[in-house]
N, C-alpha and C positions, 0 to 999 in steps of 0.2 A: 225611346218607347220601352215599356216593360210589358211582359206577357206572362200568363199563368203557366208555370212549368208542371205543376202537379196539384191535384185535388185529393184531399184525404178525407175519407169517411170515418169520422172518429167514433161513431156509435154512441155518442152522448145522447141522452134522452131529453135534454133541455138546452137552453141557450148557452153557447160557449163564450166565456168572458175573456180568456187569454190563451195565447199560443206562443210558446217560446222554444227556439232551437237551442241545443246545447253548444258548447264552445267550438266543437268540431263540425257542427251542422249535420250530424248523423242521427240525432234523436230529437223528437218533438214532444214537448209536454203540453197538455191542454187541460183546462179546468172549466167547470160548468155549474149551472144552477141545479144539476142533478146530484150535487154534493160530492162528485168524484173528480179525481185527477187521473189522467191517462198518459202513458208514455209509449211512443211509437218509435221503432227502428225504421228509418226512412232511407236506407242505403240504396243506391242505384235506381232511384225512382220508385221503389216498391215500399209498401208499408206493412209492418208487422206489429201487432199489439204486444208490447213488452211487459206492461204492468197496468193494472186497474186498481188505483189506490183508494181505499175507503177508510176514512178516519174523521172527516168533517161531517157536521150535522146541519149544514146550511149551504147556500150557494158559495162556491169557491171563486173568488174574484181574480186572483193573480197567482202566478207561479214564477220562480226564479231559480236558475241553475247556478251553483257555486262554481268557482274555477276548478278545473280538473286536478290541479295539484293537491286538492283536499279530498280527492276521491269523487265518486258519483253521488252528489248531494243535490237535492231539490227542495226548495222551500215553497210552501203554499199558505195562503191566508183566506179567511172565510168570514161570512156573516155570523158564524157561530162564536165569534170573538177569539178564535184560536189561530195560532201559527203552528204549522207542523213542518219539521225538517225530516225529509225522507232520505234513506241511505241504501245504496245497492251493495249488498254483500252476497252475491249469488242471486238472492231475491231482494226485492224492494221492501224495506220495513221502516217503521217509524223510529227515528233516532232520538228525537226530542220534540216535546210539545210545550208551547208557551201559551199560557192562559192569563196573562197579566193585564189584558184590556177589558173594559167594561161595556164595549159595544163592538160593532162590526170592525174587523181589521181589513183595510181597503187596499193596502199596497205593501209589498216586500221587495227589498233590494239588497244584494250582497255588496259589501265594500270591495274596493280594489284589492286584489290578492296580496299586494305588497304589505297591507295592513294586518294580515292574518284573516282568520275565519270570523267575520263579523256580519251580522244580518241586521238591517234596519227595517222597522215596520211602523205603520201609522194607522190610526183608528178614528172612527166617528165619535169616540169619547174625547177627542181634541188633543190626544197625547201621541208622542212618538217614543218608540223603544229601540234601543240597540242591544243586541244579544251577541256576546263575544265568547268564543270557545276558549277555555283555559286549558291549555295542553298539559300543564303540570298536574292540575287536579282532575282533569277529565270531566269538568263540569262547565256550565254555561253561566256567565255573569251578565246581569241585566242592568242597564241604566235607562232612566226614563226622563223624558221632557214633558212634564205635565202642562196642560193649558197651552200647547204649542199654537193651536188655531182655535178661535171661537167656533162653536157648532160642530166642527170636525175637520180631520185631515184626510185628503183624498189621494195624495200621491207623494212619493219620496224618491230622491235620486242622490247618488254620491258624486262628489267632486273627484275627478281622476287624481291618481297619486302624482302624476306629472301635470302641473297646471300653471297658472299665471302668478306663481309666487316668486317674484323676482329676487327676493332676499335669500333664496335657497339654491343650492347646487342642484340643477335639474337631473344630474346623473345619479345622485344619491337620494336627495329629497327626503331624507330620513326624519328631519326635524319639522318638515312642513305640517301644519295642523290639519287634522281631518275636518272635512266640511260636508254638510248635507244641504240639500235644497228641498223644501216642502211646499205643497200647494193646498189651500184650504177652502172651506165653505165661507170664510170671511172675505173672499175675493183677493186674498193676499198671497204673495210668494215670500217665503222667509228662508234666509240662509243661516245655518247653524254652524258654529265652530267649536271644536272640542278644546276646552281649557282645563288642564289638570284632570280631575275625575268627573267633570260635568260638561254639559253642552250649553252654550250661551247663544242668544240671538245676536248675530253679527250685522244683519241687514234685513230690511223688509222692502220688497219691490211692489209698487202700486201702479197698476195700469188697467187691470181687468175690472169689469163692472158686474160680474156675476161669479158664481163658484168656479174656482180653478180646478179643472178635472185632471190634468196631468202636468208633470214637470219632468224634464230630461236634461241632465248636464252632459254636454257633448264630450266625447272622448278627445283626449289631447295627444297629439303626436309630437310633443316637444314645442309646439307653438306657444309663444308668450301671449296667448289670449284665451280667455275662458268664454264659453257660450252656454246659455241655458235657454231651452225652448219651453214655452208654457202655452197651454190651451184652456179654453174656458167655455162655459155655457153662454157667454156673450158672443160666441161664434168667431172669436178672434184667436189667432196664434201670434205670440210675441216672441221675438228673439232678443235676449238680453246679452250684452257683451261687456267684457271688462279686461283691462290690462293688468289689474292688480288684485282681483277678487274682492275689492272694497267698493269701488265706484262703478256703477252699472248703467249702461245706456240701452234703452229699449228701442226696438224697431218693430212696427206691426208688419208681420210677414204677409198676412192676408185676412180679410173678413169673409167668412164662408156663409153659405146659405142656411146652415143649421148648426146646432151645437157641435163643438169639436171635443171628442172624447180622449184622443190619444195622440202623442207625439213620440217619435223614436228616431234616434240618430243611426246612420250607417257606422260601421266599425272605424272608418277613417274620419268621422266627424264632419264631413263636408256635405252630406245629403241628409235631409230631414224628411221622414215619412209622416204624413198627417192623415188621420181617419176620423170620421164624424158621423153625425146623424143623417147625412145625405147619402150614406152607403157607398162612399167613394174613399179610395186611398190615393193620395197624391204625393209625389216626390218633388222636393224643392232644393235648389242649389243657389248659392250666393255667387253673383258674377263679379268681375273685376271692379265694378263701380259700387259694390256694396249693396246691390239690389238682389232680393230673393225672387227667383223665377221658377215657375212650375215647369219641370222637365218631363213629367209623365203622369198619367192618371189611370187608375183602374176603377171601373164601375161594374158592379154586379158580375164579377168574375171574368170580365173581358178586358184585355189590354187596350188602352186607348191613348192617343196622343192629343194633348191640348192644342189650341190654335197656334199658329207659327209664332205669333208675337210672344206668347207666354213661354214657349219652349226654346227661345233663343238663348244660347249660353254666352 
C-alpha cells in the first residue's frame, strides 16, 4: 500500500501538467497552463519556492531535470512551440532556447548521462529533435527527424545506456547505438536508432487503437532484457519486452475505465506507475509468472489498497 507523504501547494493559477523530482529527490519542478515553471526545495517535508520561471507564452506541458554531473539544468516544453533549458548559477536563468518546431512541443527527455548532454523533444508538427551540447564550441547542435509520426508526436523516451544489446560489453557499452522510443497520434510506437549523423526508424510497434499518449523505456540494471511501457486513449497500457532491442513482444498490462495519460517506471525498473482520466494512480509489478499485478492504488489523494487478488505478489 502507498500513502500520501506530503501535499504541496504550488501556487499555480491553472492546471498542472507535470511534476518532476530532481536526481536527489530534494527539488520539485512543476509546470502549468499558467505558462510558468516553478521549482521548490522540499527538504525535510517542507516546501520553499526556489524559482518561478517565466519564459513561455503558452501552457507548459513537461519538464525534465538533467543529470547533476552537468550542473543544475532543467528543460521545459510548451504549446508556444519552444523548448527552454534553464540553468541555476546563483539564480535560475535561461541558458538556451530552441524554436525549431512549427507546432506545440509536447515532451522533453534528457539522454542517459553517459552519452553527454543531449535533449530530445517531440512536437505536434510530427517531428522529433535532438539537441546536443558541443563542449568544444560551447554551442548546441540540432538534428531533426521530420515526419516521425503522422499528425503529431506526443511522447519520447531514451533507451538506457545499458540495455539488451548482447553484442556489446555491458561494462563499457561505448559502441552501443543510441535509441529513442516515440508515441504518436498515428496510434504507433516507433523505435529510432542513431546511425552515423542521422536517426533511422528501426522498428514500429502496433497494438494501440487510438493516440499513444505516453511511452517510457524502463531503466536497466544490467538485465539482458528491454521493456517499454506505452499508454493510449484506447484505455490500455501495453508492456513491450525484447531480448535484443529488435524483436518486441507485447503484453496488455490492463484495460482501464478511462483514457490513460501517463506511465512512469521506478528507478529500479520493476514497478510501473500509471495515471489516467479516472483520477487514479496505480502501481504495477510483474510476478514470477510474467503477469502484471496491481500492488497499490491512490485515488483523490488517499492511499488505497486494491482487492487481495490484484495485490498478490
